Residue, then its C-alpha position, 0 to 999 in steps of 0.5 A: m676070230i681075228d679079235r679072238a685069242q686061240i687057245c691049246v690043250t691036251s684034251s679029247v674035243e668031248t672033255a673039252l666042250k663040256k667044261l667050257g660048256k659048263a662054264d658059259i665060255a663059248v666056243y669058236g673054230l674047234k678043231k682037234r690035232g693030234a693030242y692037241v684040241y684047238f679053239c678060239v675064245e673071247e679075251e675075257y674068258v682067256q683067264k678063265v680057261f686057264a682056270i678050268f684047265s690048271h689041273p696038271c693032266y692038262n698042258v694048255g697054252i696060248r697058241r694066239k692072242s687077241a689082237k687087242s692084246r698084240l696091240k697091247n703088248f706092242v705099245g707096252r713093248r715099244l712105248g719109250l720108242l714111240i714117245g721118243g719119237a712123238m716127242f721127236v716130230a713135235a721138236c722137229a716141228l716147233s723148232n719151225f716157229f724158233v728163230l736158230k740160226i741167221k745166215v748173212v750170204g750174198s757180197g754184202s755179208y761183210l754188212g752180218p753185224q749191222i744187218i742182225d742188229l737190224a733183224k731184231s729190230c724186226d722181232v727176227e732174232r737167234g733164240r726166239l719164237c719166229t711165227h711172224p716176222d716182219f721179212p717185208m720191212l727188215t728187207s725194207r731197212i736193209l736195201s735202205m743200206p747205203g750201197v745195198s742192191f738187193c735183198s732176199v730174206q728168206k726162212a728155211g726150217g729154222v734157219v734165216v737166210i739173208d742174202v744181200r748184194a751190194e756194189s763192188g768192193g763196196a765203192s759206192y759207200p761214202k766215207p765212214k763218218s759219224l752223226v753228232s749232235g748240233c745241240g745241247g739236250e736230251v735224246v728223245k728217239i735214235v735210230a742206227l740203221c747202220g753203225t753203233a748208236e753210242k748213246g740212248v734214249g734219256d741220255r743228256v749230251e752236249k754240242g759234238d757229242t757222237l750220236i751214231g759212230g761209223y763202227a759196227l762190232t763183231e761178235n767177238g768185240e773186233r772193230i770194224q768201220t761201217p756207214a753210220v747210217g740213222f736219225a736221232h732226236i734230241k729235246c734241247t730247252r734254250s733261254i732268251s731275253l728280250f727287252y722292252e718298253k713297258e710290260s704288256d700282253k702285246n709284248a708279251a705275246d711277241a715275246l712268245s712268238s719268237t720262239l719261231l726263229y728257233t722251231d714252229e713247235p715248240l714243247e713247251k714255252s714260258y716266261s717271266v718278267s722283271p724290271c729293268d734300266g729303261g724298260v722291263k726285260y721278258e726272260l723266255k723259257f721253251s723247248y723243242i725237238t731237233a732231227l738229226y739225219i745221216n745217210m738217209d737218203 
């Protein structure tokens, strides 16, 4: 009964049964109420019933549609609402995998610009998909900043909350200063945990050039002083001249070993020999990596 349509028609019971039986339509729950006969048929026969009683002398109507038809009409009338609701649920679920906002709170919140830069290095960035954030690494890097005594990183929905506690007034911070290059060469690696990197990988630098400045830039472009924390690797190239009485394998080996005065691990080295007054001159050329650190204790 639940999944059948109930139809009412102005007719006698005998006439109704005769017409429906002639069309091989099964009838369920037939009742006579006043001038109307009420009965139920399978949904697929509803249109056929209307055709049978289409003569003007019959008044025919649907008293109750089948459950399947009611559901179809319900979904049809509310399709837009259902689609919108499904999209809203999907958007809410998807937002949990994105970083929509990064909040730096606590007594160390003034370190926000540097901390957000550290977050980027750990793939935690506003507007990015964040399915496997490296929060432990980010926490470790923040704790390595001078004066930071506590750090907690949590994600609630699309918001990453970084709680940072620093010693009162940042009194334990060293005076802001910069990391400068102690030699000329090429930058092969630079990491600024705090402060601003003024050089990038591949840049040429001279002795005394600033590598990491003791400041940070806010979103508004304002410069604020901070400690410079980080390190840089510089590829340096040197040439030295050595003099010997004569050219020999031993003198060549001695000349090449002189690189140990500058580095234990030269990247490459070569030499050339030319005559000079009283003997020969070995021109030695080699390169090596110099590692520079600031406030990394």
